[in-house]
FIVOMAR-268275 format. One record per residue: residue number from 0; residue in three letters; z, y negated, x of N, C-alpha, C in turn. Coordinates in steps of 0.001 Angstrom, whole numbers. Each point is the difference from the previous one (the first is absolute). Layout:
BEGIN
+-----+------+---------+---------+---------+---------+---------+---------+---------+---------+---------+
:  nr : rest :    n_zz :    n_yy :    n_xx :   ca_zz :   ca_yy :   ca_xx :    c_zz :    c_yy :    c_xx :
+-----+------+---------+---------+---------+---------+---------+---------+---------+---------+---------+
: NUM :  ALA :       Z :       Y :       X :       Z :       Y :       X :       Z :       Y :       X :
...
+-----+------+---------+---------+---------+---------+---------+---------+---------+---------+---------+
REM end
This chain:
BEGIN
+-----+------+---------+---------+---------+---------+---------+---------+---------+---------+---------+
:  nr : rest :    n_zz :    n_yy :    n_xx :   ca_zz :   ca_yy :   ca_xx :    c_zz :    c_yy :    c_xx :
+-----+------+---------+---------+---------+---------+---------+---------+---------+---------+---------+
:   0 :  MET :    2239 :  -11247 :   32626 :    -791 :    -918 :   -1020 :     597 :     903 :   -1242 :
:   1 :  ALA :     356 :   -1139 :    -535 :      35 :     590 :   -1801 :    -702 :     523 :    -857 :
:   2 :  THR :     337 :     986 :    -686 :    -792 :     581 :    -903 :     160 :    -539 :   -1008 :
:   3 :  GLY :   -1276 :    -464 :    -857 :     116 :       4 :   -1353 :   -1258 :   -1000 :    -271 :
:   4 :  SER :    -771 :    -300 :   -1009 :   -1125 :    -699 :    -148 :    -192 :   -1484 :     608 :
:   5 :  LYS :   -1389 :    -130 :      94 :    -167 :   -1524 :    1026 :     124 :    -766 :    -817 :
:   6 :  GLU :    -424 :     469 :   -1493 :     504 :   -1755 :    -622 :    1020 :    -446 :    -809 :
:   7 :  LEU :    1302 :    1193 :    -159 :    1074 :     -75 :    -175 :     807 :    -320 :    1439 :
:   8 :  ASN :    -502 :    -444 :     675 :    1313 :    -364 :     944 :     889 :   -1311 :    -287 :
:   9 :  VAL :    1092 :    -143 :     737 :     927 :    -166 :    -381 :    -394 :   -1678 :    -483 :
:  10 :  GLU :   -1335 :    -338 :    1308 :     339 :   -1910 :    -825 :   -1059 :     339 :    -697 :
:  11 :  ALA :    -547 :     345 :    -610 :   -1013 :     113 :   -1104 :    1067 :     457 :   -1447 :
:  12 :  LEU :    1089 :     -46 :     306 :     536 :    1123 :   -1233 :    1258 :   -1723 :    -102 :
:  13 :  ASP :     366 :    -180 :    1128 :     800 :   -1893 :    -228 :    -802 :    -480 :    -634 :
:  14 :  GLY :    -909 :    -283 :     212 :   -1278 :   -1132 :    -445 :     116 :     -81 :   -1663 :
:  15 :  LEU :     179 :    1371 :    -434 :     283 :     363 :   -2073 :    1137 :    -322 :     -62 :
:  16 :  ASP :    -401 :    -364 :   -1630 :    1511 :    -362 :    -520 :     636 :    1466 :    -266 :
:  17 :  ASN :     640 :    -555 :   -1094 :     584 :    1601 :    -434 :    -757 :     638 :   -1079 :
:  18 :  ALA :    -773 :   -1194 :    -596 :    -636 :    1249 :   -1130 :   -1584 :     777 :     525 :
:  19 :  ARG :    -117 :    -970 :     899 :    -858 :     821 :     727 :     280 :    1494 :     984 :
:  20 :  LEU :    1375 :    -766 :     143 :     420 :    1548 :     864 :     -97 :     880 :    -658 :
:  21 :  ALA :     741 :     -41 :   -1126 :     284 :    1120 :   -1867 :    -922 :     719 :     440 :
:  22 :  GLU :   -1562 :    -875 :    -176 :   -1182 :     654 :    -224 :    -542 :     850 :     839 :
:  23 :  GLU :     430 :    -171 :    1790 :    -174 :     700 :     678 :     425 :    1225 :    -362 :
:  24 :  LEU :    1440 :    -350 :    -101 :    1205 :    1335 :    -223 :    -798 :     815 :    -772 :
:  25 :  LYS :     -95 :    -255 :    -799 :    -254 :     629 :   -1218 :   -1280 :     758 :     358 :
:  26 :  ARG :   -1691 :    -212 :     577 :    -720 :     388 :     347 :    -333 :     544 :    1498 :
:  27 :  SER :    1804 :    -172 :     738 :    -408 :    1032 :    1216 :    1179 :    1395 :    -664 :
:  28 :  LYS :     863 :     -39 :   -1197 :     622 :     886 :    -657 :   -1523 :    1140 :    -217 :
:  29 :  GLU :   -1009 :    -981 :   -1211 :    -785 :    1390 :    -487 :    -724 :     447 :     847 :
:  30 :  GLU :    -130 :   -1109 :    1193 :    -760 :    1051 :    1389 :     419 :    1220 :     125 :
:  31 :  LEU :    1892 :    -100 :     238 :     417 :     701 :     763 :     -28 :    1422 :   -1086 :
:  32 :  PHE :     473 :    -311 :    -908 :      20 :    1149 :   -1263 :   -1519 :     987 :      82 :
:  33 :  ASN :    -833 :    -844 :     -80 :   -1754 :     504 :      37 :     207 :     913 :    1278 :
:  34 :  LEU :     545 :    -856 :    1402 :      -2 :    1508 :    1075 :     925 :     738 :      18 :
:  35 :  ARG :     799 :    -190 :    -778 :    1248 :    1062 :    -164 :    -974 :    1370 :    -979 :
:  36 :  PHE :    -614 :    -767 :    -745 :    -780 :     778 :   -1011 :   -1153 :    1302 :     616 :
:  37 :  GLN :   -1104 :   -1204 :    1082 :    -909 :     768 :     632 :     723 :    1400 :    1080 :
:  38 :  SER :    1195 :    -686 :     436 :     499 :     820 :    1128 :     454 :    1528 :    -715 :
:  39 :  ALA :     542 :    -637 :   -1061 :     500 :    1745 :    -826 :   -1012 :     570 :    -552 :
:  40 :  THR :   -1326 :    -430 :    -284 :   -1046 :     605 :    -270 :    -505 :     476 :    1437 :
:  41 :  GLY :      68 :    -418 :     808 :    -781 :     495 :    1345 :   -1286 :    -853 :    -181 :
:  42 :  GLN :    -348 :    -988 :    -415 :    -627 :    -890 :     -14 :    -149 :    -828 :    1065 :
:  43 :  LEU :     932 :    -508 :    1075 :     202 :   -1294 :     541 :    -326 :     330 :    1513 :
:  44 :  ASP :    -973 :    -746 :      54 :    -749 :     -75 :    1797 :     984 :    -983 :     499 :
:  45 :  ASN :     909 :    -489 :      18 :      81 :   -1240 :    1305 :    1640 :    -135 :    -420 :
:  46 :  HIS :    1379 :    1436 :     249 :     992 :      93 :    -378 :      82 :   -1303 :     899 :
:  47 :  GLY :     194 :    -946 :     908 :    1247 :   -1083 :     813 :    -571 :    -840 :   -1455 :
:  48 :  ARG :    -761 :    -204 :    -751 :    -109 :   -1227 :    -876 :    1196 :    -232 :    -863 :
:  49 :  LEU :     440 :    1544 :    -200 :    1961 :      11 :    -654 :     640 :    -595 :     740 :
:  50 :  LYS :    -401 :      88 :     966 :    1883 :    -779 :    1047 :    -799 :   -1747 :     -36 :
:  51 :  THR :    -697 :    -531 :    -303 :    -849 :    -896 :     232 :     119 :    -793 :    -755 :
:  52 :  VAL :    -157 :     501 :   -1534 :     784 :    -878 :   -1541 :    1200 :      45 :     261 :
:  53 :  LYS :     719 :    1522 :     193 :    1854 :    -206 :     114 :     581 :   -1073 :     696 :
:  54 :  ARG :    -893 :    -367 :    1289 :     288 :   -1149 :     504 :    -315 :   -1661 :    -121 :
:  55 :  ASP :   -1029 :     291 :   -1370 :    -353 :   -1244 :    -254 :    1002 :    -200 :   -1631 :
:  56 :  ILE :     573 :     924 :     -94 :     742 :    -368 :   -1126 :    1001 :    -374 :     232 :
:  57 :  ALA :     684 :     792 :    1041 :    1524 :    -360 :     976 :    -244 :   -1917 :     191 :
:  58 :  ARG :    -954 :    -125 :     317 :    -713 :   -1636 :     991 :     664 :    -544 :   -1366 :
:  59 :  ILE :   -1077 :     129 :   -1198 :     395 :    -735 :   -1270 :    1163 :     -80 :    -162 :
:  60 :  TYR :     500 :    1038 :    -449 :    1537 :    -205 :    -592 :     937 :    -409 :    2073 :
:  61 :  THR :     310 :    -330 :     828 :     572 :    -447 :     707 :    -218 :   -1625 :     -21 :
:  62 :  ILE :   -1278 :    -615 :    -385 :    -467 :   -1358 :      -6 :     196 :    -723 :   -1532 :
:  63 :  LEU :     510 :    1426 :    -640 :     801 :    -483 :   -1931 :     994 :    -473 :     434 :
:  64 :  ARG :     748 :    1005 :     820 :    1442 :      68 :     430 :     323 :    -934 :     263 :
:  65 :  GLU :    -596 :    -752 :     957 :    -107 :   -1066 :    1251 :     414 :   -1150 :    -826 :
:  66 :  ARG :    -983 :    -274 :    -920 :     133 :   -1188 :    -451 :     993 :      14 :    -895 :
:  67 :  GLU :     667 :    1192 :    -725 :     753 :    -431 :    -373 :    1316 :    -170 :     212 :
:  68 :  LEU :     -14 :     592 :    1528 :    1168 :    -639 :     774 :     110 :   -1150 :     421 :
:  69 :  GLY :   -1296 :   -1151 :    -278 :      51 :    -871 :     271 :    -656 :    -469 :    1982 :
:  70 :  ILE :    -141 :    1676 :     746 :    -464 :      10 :    1375 :   -1145 :    -446 :     357 :
:  71 :  ARG :   -1446 :    -361 :   -1282 :   -1362 :     229 :     184 :     205 :   -1366 :   -1401 :
:  72 :  GLU :   -1069 :    -973 :     323 :     273 :    -900 :    -839 :   -1197 :     686 :   -1626 :
:  73 :  ASP :     552 :    -415 :    -933 :    -920 :     511 :    -870 :   -1457 :    -945 :      10 :
:  74 :  VAL :   -1062 :     405 :    -680 :   -1453 :    -139 :     -84 :     -22 :    -355 :   -1213 :
:  75 :  GLN :    -431 :   -1446 :    -616 :    -430 :    -429 :   -1034 :   -1115 :     331 :    -170 :
:  76 :  ALA :    -322 :     717 :   -1178 :   -1405 :    -105 :    -835 :   -1313 :   -1136 :    -171 :
:  77 :  PRO :    -972 :     318 :     400 :    -733 :   -1410 :      48 :    -213 :     218 :   -1432 :
:  78 :  ALA :    -252 :   -1555 :    -803 :     104 :    -756 :   -1046 :   -1124 :     428 :   -1247 :
:  79 :  GLU :   -1315 :     451 :     868 :   -1279 :    1001 :    -302 :     275 :    1415 :    -724 :
:  80 :  ASP :     963 :     401 :    1192 :     531 :    1064 :     -57 :    1057 :      58 :   -1228 :
:  81 :  VAL :     739 :    -484 :    -196 :     828 :     133 :   -1380 :    -539 :      24 :    -698 :
:  82 :  ALA :    -934 :   -1637 :    -470 :    -751 :     551 :   -1572 :    -970 :    1051 :     175 :
:  83 :  ASP :    -579 :     935 :    1269 :    -728 :     464 :    -878 :    1318 :    1142 :    -380 :
:  84 :  ALA :    1215 :     802 :     955 :     735 :     592 :    -467 :      76 :     433 :   -1409 :
:  85 :  LYS :     721 :   -1226 :    -370 :     293 :    -534 :   -1574 :   -1453 :     204 :    -774 :
:  86 :  ALA :    -840 :     -69 :     421 :   -1375 :    -464 :   -1145 :    -232 :    1829 :    -144 :
:  87 :  ASP :     419 :     695 :     669 :    -185 :    1698 :     536 :    1164 :     533 :    -911 :
:  88 :  LYS :     980 :    -587 :     254 :    1254 :     574 :    -961 :    -485 :    -141 :   -1596 :
:  89 :  ALA :     -86 :   -1263 :     179 :    -180 :      25 :   -1654 :   -1566 :     319 :    -477 :
:  90 :  SER :    -681 :     494 :     729 :   -1531 :     534 :    -390 :     376 :    1848 :    -256 :
:  91 :  LYS :    1257 :     202 :     642 :      61 :    1686 :    -288 :     959 :      10 :    -832 :
:  92 :  LYS :    1014 :    -701 :    -331 :     934 :     354 :   -1356 :   -1127 :     117 :   -1461 :
:  93 :  ALA :   -1133 :   -1616 :     780 :    -780 :     255 :   -1681 :    -846 :    1336 :    -298 :
:  94 :  ALA :    -404 :     358 :    1338 :    -572 :    1399 :     417 :     766 :     869 :    -898 :
:  95 :  LYS :    1557 :    -114 :     569 :     654 :    1437 :    -379 :     156 :     -94 :   -1549 :
:  96 :  LYS :    -113 :   -1355 :    -766 :     526 :     127 :   -1126 :   -1376 :     134 :   -1122 :
:  97 :  SER :   -1182 :     156 :     838 :   -1267 :    -234 :   -1002 :    -199 :    2086 :     565 :
:  98 :  THR :     328 :      72 :     359 :     264 :    1935 :    -203 :    1190 :     278 :    -420 :
:  99 :  LYS :     712 :    -573 :    -663 :    1078 :    1016 :    -345 :    -508 :    -315 :   -1583 :
: 100 :  ALA :     616 :    1183 :    -570 :    -584 :     424 :   -1471 :    1128 :    -254 :   -1064 :
: 101 :  THR :    -248 :    -341 :   -1546 :     545 :    -628 :    -456 :     707 :    1171 :    -491 :
: 102 :  PRO :    1425 :    -413 :    -531 :     190 :    1387 :    -938 :    -673 :     248 :   -1141 :
: 103 :  ALA :    -509 :    -890 :    -440 :    -914 :     712 :   -1775 :    -876 :     830 :    1060 :
: 104 :  GLU :    -909 :    -507 :    1277 :   -1152 :     472 :     587 :     690 :    1531 :     574 :
: 105 :  GLU :    1647 :      24 :     657 :     134 :    1770 :     325 :     725 :     987 :   -1565 :
: 106 :  THR :     -40 :    -689 :   -1394 :     450 :     257 :    -875 :   -1460 :     979 :    -377 :
: 107 :  GLU :   -1249 :    -618 :     569 :    -881 :     251 :    -587 :    -583 :    1351 :     893 :
: 108 :  LYS :     411 :     159 :    1187 :    -691 :     682 :     942 :     779 :    1235 :    -416 :
: 109 :  THR :    1693 :    -334 :    -431 :     605 :    1608 :     223 :    -202 :     618 :   -1223 :
: 110 :  GLU :     154 :    -941 :   -1306 :    -995 :     184 :   -1348 :   -1501 :    1182 :     112 :
: 111 :  GLU :    -874 :    -814 :    1427 :   -1082 :    1370 :    -460 :    -250 :     882 :    1244 :
: 112 :  GLU :     980 :     310 :     692 :     478 :    1061 :    1027 :    1000 :    1092 :   -1328 :
: 113 :  ALA :     673 :    -590 :    -431 :     618 :     406 :   -1245 :    -853 :    1065 :    -540 :
: 114 :  LYS :   -1376 :    -430 :    -673 :    -746 :    1095 :    -864 :    -902 :     575 :     481 :
+-----+------+---------+---------+---------+---------+---------+---------+---------+---------+---------+
REM end
């Protein structure tokens, strides 16, 4: 029996488009980081989960590479998902711009800190 997450099997991953695969890859890498951190601090209960997450990451990389080489066919994102992704990207940009301080505000902050 193959080791890995039940929700990240090959059939499920093959149905995702490249953007969703990239999201799953990012999520899995974050989980692996957290598991390694827990292992280093002695807080990890299930050491088998490390192996499972590593295999999930390898499985995602394999599917992406097979698509790149033309072994697997690319899956296109549904139209509403593409529109949602563009809207999310635009809202993130707007939020990022609104959180940045203007040069005048930065100058005021540094002058106040100097006092």
